[in-house]
C-alpha positions, 0 to 999 in steps of 0.5 A: 383781325386788328383795326385801326381808328383815326379820324377822318373828314368824308368828301361830303364834310361829314366828320367820322371816325374810320375803323379799317384794315390796319397795315400791321396786320400779321401775316396770318391775320392776312391769310385768313381774311384774304379772299373775304371780300371788304365792304363799307359799314356806315353807323353811328355810336351810342354817347355812353358807348364811343367806338372801339376797334377792339370790341369783340362784335365787329369779329362777330359780325366779320366772321357771320358774314364772311367779309371783312368791314372798313366802318365808318362813324358817323357824326352827330346828329346822325340824321343830317350826317346820313343826309349827307352822305345819301346825296352825295350819291357816294353810299356805303355797302352797308348802313345803320339805320336809326329807324324804319321811316328813315329808311323808307324815306332813302328807299323810296327815292331810290338809294336802297336795296329791297330787301324782299328782292332778295327773300329767296336768297335769304332763308333765315329772314323769310323763317323769321319774318313767318315767326314774328309776322307782325314785327316784320310789317312795321318795318315795311314802307307805305307800298310794301318793301323792305328798305330797313332789316326789322329787329326783335329783343333788344327792345325789351330794354325800353319796358316802362312799368310802375315803381314804388318805395317798397321799404317806405310802403312797409314802414309805414303798412301802406298797401300797393294800389290796385286801382286810380282812386286807390292810387289817390288815397294813398299819395293822400296818405304819403303826404301826410307822412312827408308833408313836403313830399310829391309822392307820385314823382315823373319826368317829362311833363305831360309825355307821361301821359302815353304812360298813364293813358293806358291805365284807362284803357286808352292812348295819348295819341293815334291808336288801333283799337283791336275790339273795335277794329278801327283807329282812334285818336285817345285825346279826345276820348271820355277815358282820357278826360277822366284821367286828367280829372284824376292828373288836375285833383293830384296837382291840386293837392299836391300829390305830383310836383309842382313843376312837372311840365319842366321837370327833368331826369336830374330833378326827378333823379332827385326827388326819387332819391331824397324820400320826396317821390316814392311812386313813379313810372319810368323804365325798368332798368331804373330799379338797379340805377336808383338801389345802387346808388341809393343803397350806399346811404339808405341801406333799406332803399328798395324801389321794386316794380308794382301791378299797374293800378287800373284807371277804373275800379274792376277795370284791367290793368295796363301798362303803356307797352313802349318795348320796341325798337326801329333800328336795322340795316339798309343795302345801298343800291350801287353797292358792288356787295349786294350778295356778301352783305345780303348774307350778313343780314340773312345770318343774323336771323339765324340761331346761329348769328342770333346767340352770337351777336348776343352772347358772343362765342361759347366758350370764350365769353360765355357757357352752357349750364344746365341748359342756361348761358351764363357769361363768363366774365363777370360783368356787374351790369350791361353796361360794362358788358357794352363798354367791353364787347360792343354787343347790343349797342347801334347796329350791332343786332338785328334778332338779340336774345335779351337773357344775354342782359337778363343774367346780369341784372339784380333779383328785383329786375329780374322779378320785374322781367317775369311779372310785367309782361302779363299787364302789356297793353297792346302795342300801338302798330306804326304804319308807314306813309306815303309821301302825301300822307307824311305832309298830312301828318307834318303840317296839320298833324303837328297843329293838332298835337301842338294844341292838344298839348298846349290844352291838355297842359292847361287842364291838369294845372286848372288854367282851363277848367275841364267843364270846357272839355266838349269845346276841346273836343270840337277844337281838336275835330275842327283842326282836320283829326279825323282826316289824320285817323282815316291816314292812319287806318288806310296806312294800317290797312296797307301794312296788312295786306302786304305780301312777307315774301 
């Protein structure tokens, strides 16, 4: 169905884009679609891929749901626009929800449909939940309702891992470190060879601790310890302190950027592109990003994955598991097309829906060769795939086949995807909280986080001596961290006890 796109101002004064049926649609198109209901769909767009009314993905969604769509692309910031729409009471039928917490908030206010009330009419979702119960439970509200559809697959784009300059290591006969003692040694060796360097480069300040903490068998925040079957707060643990000892040592010896607390993406990219940093921890897609750009000037430039160094000798080698995604679909409680939207959402959890929203149309966008799918178009990367088709952009999937991206990556990225999963640390569950629990987290929890971040930064740069660790632990405890741990424990238990039917 041909679509038009135009700027509109909604009644609640939310600027956006409308994609809808064109008045000049052909007679054939109108005849083929006249019996399909038209649903309103509200979502936002990724800034790197502005919405195109001709994207294939819209047709795939309409055909999958046997419906026509009037699509409104909201103004940013999306949460503010969405809040205004919800408050207006004039809700679209289908809403692309940015995360589970937002959907649970509006659902508890009575604005959204509980999908589990319709599960008898959603056999594909039920089968999917039976296959992926943890992913399904992650979408539940604190009282066991499902106001946002879950998803799986696209989160692989968020996979993070350790990366190193293979060409530099080969040139100087350096060994890949297996633990942080060996990491310290190789960083020192690189510093001797490149005196002006900061061999371990990373961005976003203390946020990177979430990635490093897994190497030490702990976490940067509240986490579930499956071995002890209890919730804990990583920044109080001895292993966390040991990690800070290393980072303090690295800082004092000039092995990490001296401005790491304020180093942004552009600054970090500069370090990694100028023989200033040689080891980092970041998204897997950075392999191709750096290699493609830097090989224009240096054909030997090779950034590849490496096993995560264990925090302790002979300890487990673990990477922080970031490969999840929380976007999903919600249905307005006052929709006149609930059955149609239920049918559409259920289709996205079918094998047919997964293939269509991951690959498009067999024979037109992809072919099967020796049992494996391949794109017909020669897309240089997933970025061009998104630009041309809209596939895998916001609110266009539930169950995504990440192989559709994988086939477009370089052999180096494919190898990383093959090797890295063996090092995955357990994914930390994200339970849903009641309104009362959210208030405690927002006030008391924020005070704890603020104090943690300030003091951890001081420990690393030497403004506070690590001999004061016990005093720091007491400060966090005095702020009421145990109450927060108990809240996570209770919320997690509720999530585990909820029925997925």
